[in-house]
C-alpha positions in Angstrom: 18.4 -1.5 -2.0 16.6 -0.1 -5.0 14.4 3.0 -4.8 11.1 1.0 -5.1 11.9 -1.3 -2.2 12.9 1.7 0.0 9.7 3.5 -0.8 7.7 0.4 0.1 9.4 0.2 3.5 8.7 3.9 4.1 5.1 3.4 3.1 4.7 0.4 5.4 6.3 2.4 8.2 4.1 5.4 7.6 0.9 3.3 7.6 2.0 1.7 10.9 2.8 5.1 12.4 -0.7 6.4 11.7 -2.3 3.2 13.0 -3.2 1.6 9.7 -1.6 -1.7 10.6 -3.9 -3.9 8.6 -3.3 -1.8 5.5 0.4 -2.1 6.1 0.1 -5.9 6.2 -1.9 -5.9 3.0 0.7 -3.7 1.3 3.5 -6.0 2.4 1.6 -9.1 1.1 1.0 -7.3 -2.3 4.7 -6.5 -2.6 5.5 -10.1 -1.8 3.2 -11.3 -4.6 4.6 -8.7 -7.0 8.1 -9.8 -6.3 7.3 -13.4 -7.3 5.7 -12.4 -10.6 7.5 -13.2 -13.8 8.3 -9.6 -14.7 10.4 -10.7 -17.7 7.1 -11.7 -19.5 5.7 -8.2 -19.0 6.7 -6.0 -21.9 4.2 -3.2 -21.6 1.2 -1.8 -19.7 -1.2 -4.1 -21.4 0.8 -7.2 -20.3 0.9 -5.9 -16.7 -2.9 -5.3 -16.7 -3.5 -8.8 -18.0 -1.2 -10.3 -15.3 -3.0 -8.4 -12.6 -6.4 -9.3 -13.9 -5.5 -13.0 -13.5 -6.5 -12.4 -9.9 -3.1 -12.1 -8.2 -4.2 -9.0 -6.4 -8.0 -9.3 -6.4 -8.2 -10.9 -2.9 -6.0 -8.2 -1.5 -7.9 -5.4 -3.2 -11.2 -6.7 -1.6 -9.6 -7.0 1.8 -8.1 -3.5 1.6 -11.3 -1.8 0.5 -13.3 -3.6 3.2 -11.2 -2.4 6.0 -12.6 0.1 8.5 -11.3 2.6 9.4 -9.8 3.6 6.1 -6.4 5.1 5.5 -8.2 8.5 5.1 -9.8 8.0 8.6 -6.4 7.2 10.1 -4.8 10.3 8.4 -7.6 12.6 9.7 -7.1 11.2 13.2 -3.4 11.6 13.0 -3.7 15.2 11.8 -6.1 16.0 14.6 -3.6 14.6 17.1 -0.6 16.2 15.6 -2.0 19.4 14.1 0.7 21.6 15.5 3.3 19.7 13.5 1.5 20.4 10.2 -0.2 23.8 10.6 1.9 26.9 10.8 0.1 29.9 12.1 
């Protein structure tokens, strides 16, 4: 497994762990779309931006940013519930 795929799985697992299940689903859907893109036609950043501006991720972006609570909200709640694991006195 390449490093990128491993990081995506870790990110999805982390989102689920903090309760951000819908965000995890959207990330998984985005990765699935990315994996179907013709990456051989992307030579530089401008090509990538052009490909993403074709709307491949627009629906997911809108869904993600409309979600409540946000990832930050979930992170804050998780920290409150597990403060002893993060704060050393």
